[in-house]
C-alpha positions as CSV (number, residue, x, y, z in Angstrom):
1,M,25.0,16.0,11.3
2,E,23.2,19.2,10.0
3,V,20.4,17.0,8.4
4,L,19.7,15.3,11.8
5,G,19.5,18.7,13.5
6,F,17.1,19.9,10.9
7,W,14.8,16.9,11.3
8,L,14.9,17.2,15.1
9,I,13.9,20.9,14.9
10,L,11.1,20.1,12.4
11,L,9.8,17.3,14.7
12,A,9.8,19.6,17.7
13,V,8.0,22.4,15.9
14,T,5.4,19.9,14.6
15,L,4.8,18.5,18.1
16,I,4.4,22.1,19.5
17,V,1.8,23.0,16.7
18,I,-0.2,19.8,17.4
19,F,-0.2,20.5,21.1
20,V,-1.4,24.1,20.6
21,L,-4.1,23.0,18.2
22,A,-5.3,20.4,20.7
23,L,-5.8,23.2,23.3
24,L,-8.0,25.3,21.0
25,P,-11.8,25.0,21.4
26,P,-13.7,23.5,18.4
27,P,-14.7,26.0,15.7
28,E,-18.1,27.7,15.9
29,E,-20.7,26.4,13.4
30,G,-22.9,28.5,11.2
31,T,-23.6,32.3,11.5
32,L,-24.4,34.0,14.7
33,Q,-28.1,34.1,13.8
34,E,-28.1,30.4,13.0
35,R,-26.4,29.6,16.3
36,R,-29.0,31.7,18.1
37,N,-31.8,29.7,16.6
38,N,-30.2,26.2,16.6
39,P,-28.8,24.9,19.9
40,E,-27.3,22.0,18.1
41,L,-24.7,24.2,16.4
42,N,-21.4,24.6,18.4
43,T,-20.7,28.0,20.1
44,N,-17.8,29.2,22.1
45,N,-19.7,32.1,23.5
46,Q,-20.8,31.6,27.1
47,G,-23.5,34.2,27.0
48,L,-25.1,32.7,23.9
49,H,-24.8,29.3,25.5
50,N,-26.7,30.4,28.5
51,E,-29.4,32.1,26.4
52,R,-29.9,28.9,24.4
53,L,-30.1,26.8,27.6
54,D,-32.8,29.1,28.8
55,K,-34.8,29.0,25.6
56,F,-34.3,25.4,24.3
57,F,-33.1,23.6,27.5
58,K,-30.1,22.4,25.5
59,S,-27.0,23.9,23.9
60,K,-23.8,22.7,22.3
61,Y,-20.9,24.6,24.0
62,K,-17.2,24.1,23.1
63,G,-18.1,20.8,21.5
64,D,-20.2,19.3,24.3
65,M,-24.0,19.2,24.4
66,Y,-25.4,20.5,27.7
67,F,-29.0,20.0,28.9
68,I,-31.4,21.2,31.5
69,G,-33.3,18.4,33.1
70,P,-37.0,18.4,33.9
71,K,-36.2,19.3,37.6
72,G,-33.8,22.1,36.5
73,G,-30.4,20.3,36.9
74,Y,-27.7,21.0,34.3
75,Y,-26.0,17.9,32.8
76,Y,-24.0,16.6,29.8
77,Y,-23.1,13.1,28.7
78,Q,-19.6,11.6,29.1
79,N,-19.0,8.0,28.1
80,G,-22.7,7.3,28.0
81,R,-23.3,8.6,31.5
82,K,-25.0,11.7,32.7
83,V,-22.6,14.2,34.4
84,Y,-24.4,16.7,36.6
85,L,-22.9,20.2,37.1
């Protein structure tokens, strides 16, 4: 009976850890200077994301690539379709 309890607790802890990790944003890539100069590197910093959009018209933020269109609209792709913000 004690062994079953141990495995149930281990399973519960494992599921909680997986759930928490799924909620975290993807890790940032490269150094801060590299992220400033390369909009294809992921950042979790909103200010840097906005600066890169202004400079390069695209920026990868929290794992998604965002773009500014020729008419000024902001969009990203989801399932192959443009999603405007």
